[in-house]
C-alpha positions as CSV (number, residue, x, y, z in Angstrom):
1,M,85.4,106.5,181.3
2,K,87.7,107.3,178.4
3,I,88.6,104.6,175.9
4,S,92.3,104.5,175.2
5,N,93.6,105.0,171.7
6,I,95.1,101.5,171.7
7,R,91.6,99.9,172.2
8,I,90.1,102.1,169.4
9,L,93.0,101.1,167.2
10,T,92.7,97.4,168.1
11,L,89.0,97.5,167.4
12,A,89.5,99.2,164.1
13,L,92.2,96.7,163.1
14,C,89.9,93.8,164.0
15,V,87.1,95.2,161.9
16,A,89.6,95.9,159.0
17,I,91.0,92.3,158.9
18,T,87.7,90.4,159.0
19,G,85.2,89.9,156.3
20,C,81.6,90.5,157.0
21,A,80.3,87.3,155.4
22,S,83.0,85.4,157.2
23,I,81.7,86.8,160.5
24,V,78.0,85.8,160.1
25,S,78.1,82.7,157.9
26,K,80.2,79.7,157.0
27,S,81.6,78.5,153.7
28,D,80.2,75.0,154.3
29,K,76.4,74.9,154.0
30,L,73.8,72.3,155.1
31,V,71.7,71.3,152.1
32,T,68.6,69.1,152.3
33,I,68.3,66.7,149.3
34,T,64.7,65.6,148.9
35,S,62.2,64.4,146.3
36,N,58.5,64.1,145.8
37,P,57.7,61.3,146.4
38,I,60.6,60.6,148.9
39,G,62.8,57.5,148.5
40,A,64.7,58.4,145.4
41,N,68.4,57.6,145.2
42,F,70.7,60.6,144.6
43,V,74.3,61.3,143.8
44,V,75.8,64.8,144.2
45,K,78.5,65.6,141.7
46,K,80.7,68.6,141.1
47,A,80.5,70.3,137.7
48,N,83.5,68.3,136.6
49,G,81.6,65.0,137.2
50,L,83.4,64.1,140.5
51,S,81.0,62.3,142.9
52,M,80.8,64.0,146.2
53,T,78.2,61.9,148.1
54,S,75.1,59.8,147.6
55,G,72.1,58.5,149.5
56,V,68.4,58.2,149.6
57,T,66.0,61.1,149.9
58,P,65.4,62.9,152.2
59,A,68.9,63.5,153.4
60,T,70.8,66.5,154.8
61,I,74.4,66.9,153.6
62,T,77.2,69.4,153.9
63,L,78.6,71.1,150.8
64,G,81.2,73.8,150.2
65,A,79.8,76.9,148.6
66,S,83.2,77.9,147.1
67,D,85.2,76.2,144.4
68,G,88.2,78.4,144.9
69,Y,89.2,82.1,145.1
70,F,86.2,84.1,143.7
71,K,84.7,80.9,142.2
72,P,81.2,79.7,143.2
73,A,80.7,76.0,143.7
74,K,78.6,74.2,141.0
75,Y,77.0,70.8,141.6
76,V,74.5,68.5,139.9
77,V,72.2,66.3,141.9
78,E,71.2,63.2,140.0
79,Y,68.1,61.5,141.2
80,T,66.9,58.0,140.2
81,R,63.6,56.5,141.1
82,K,62.0,53.5,139.5
83,G,64.3,53.7,136.5
84,V,63.7,57.4,135.9
85,T,66.7,59.7,136.2
86,Q,66.5,63.5,136.8
87,S,69.3,66.0,137.2
88,V,68.9,69.2,139.2
89,P,71.7,71.9,139.1
90,L,72.8,73.5,142.3
91,S,75.1,76.6,142.0
92,A,76.3,79.0,144.7
93,T,75.2,82.6,144.5
94,I,76.6,85.7,146.1
95,N,75.9,85.9,149.9
96,G,74.1,89.1,150.9
97,W,76.3,89.5,153.9
98,Y,79.3,90.0,151.5
99,A,78.0,93.5,151.0
100,G,78.5,94.1,154.6
101,N,82.2,94.5,153.9
102,I,81.4,98.1,152.7
103,L,80.8,98.9,156.4
104,F,82.7,96.4,158.4
105,G,85.3,94.4,156.4
106,G,86.6,97.0,154.1
107,L,88.8,96.1,151.1
108,I,90.5,93.3,153.0
109,G,87.1,91.6,153.6
110,L,85.9,92.3,150.0
111,L,89.1,91.1,148.3
112,I,90.8,88.7,150.6
113,V,89.0,87.3,153.6
114,D,85.5,86.4,152.2
115,P,86.7,85.2,148.8
116,A,89.5,83.1,150.4
117,T,87.2,81.5,153.0
118,G,84.3,81.0,150.6
119,A,81.9,82.8,152.8
120,M,81.1,85.2,150.0
121,W,79.0,82.4,148.5
122,K,75.8,80.7,149.6
123,L,73.9,77.6,148.5
124,N,70.1,77.0,148.5
125,D,69.2,75.0,151.6
126,T,67.0,72.6,149.7
127,V,67.2,70.8,146.4
128,I,64.1,68.9,145.3
129,A,63.1,66.7,142.3
130,T,59.5,65.9,141.5
131,F,58.7,62.6,139.9
132,N,55.4,62.0,138.1
133,Q,53.6,59.2,139.8
134,T,51.7,56.6,137.9
135,T,49.7,53.6,139.2
136,D,48.9,50.5,137.3
137,I,45.8,48.4,138.2
138,T,45.6,45.0,136.5
139,H,42.4,43.0,136.4
140,G,42.7,39.9,134.2
141,R,44.0,41.0,130.8
142,K,43.1,44.7,131.2
143,T,45.3,47.3,132.8
144,L,44.1,50.7,134.1
145,K,47.0,53.2,134.3
146,I,46.4,56.3,136.5
147,A,48.7,59.2,135.6
148,N,48.9,62.9,135.8
149,L,47.4,64.8,132.8
150,D,50.8,66.2,131.9
151,Q,52.0,62.7,131.3
152,V,49.5,62.0,128.6
153,P,50.7,62.9,125.1
154,L,48.7,65.8,123.5
155,A,47.6,63.5,120.6
156,L,45.9,61.2,123.1
157,R,44.2,63.7,125.3
158,G,41.1,63.9,123.1
159,Q,40.5,60.2,123.8
160,L,40.4,60.6,127.5
161,V,37.1,59.7,129.3
162,A,36.1,61.3,132.6
163,I,35.3,58.8,135.4
164,R,32.9,59.9,138.0
C-alpha cells in the first residue's frame, strides 16, 4: 500500500511543529517535600521570596519547572522543626528530552515549543532536609543529652566518655 504525499507531508509537519520534551514530559512537576525525621513544617518560596505553598512533611506538591521563556524556575524550601530552620534550594535543570528536538522537533521545538511550554526544564522529584536529633533525659537535677557526634563542638570532643 502506497502512502500518499499528503500523509507524509502531514506527518512531517506534525513532527516539525512539536517539541520533543513537550511530547514526553510536562512543564508542571510533582515534587515530594520530606524531612528526616518527618513532621517538619515547610514553606516553598520562589527566588523572589513569594510563597507558593506550605505544609508538613512528607507532602507531594506540583511546581512549575519554568519561570518564563528560556528561564528555569528557582525555589527555596524553608523547613522548620523544633525551632530550627533550614533552607534547601530547588532549581530546574535542562530536561534530557529537550535534546530530542535534534531528531524530532527541529528548530521550532528547540527555540519555540519547549521553551514556551517550559517542558525544556525538569525539577528533582524529591527535596529533603535532615535535622540532627537530640534527646534530653532528666533525672533529678542532672540531664543527659544524647546527640550526634557532629553536633558536639571540636573543643569538647576530647571530654567525651564512652558508655558501654
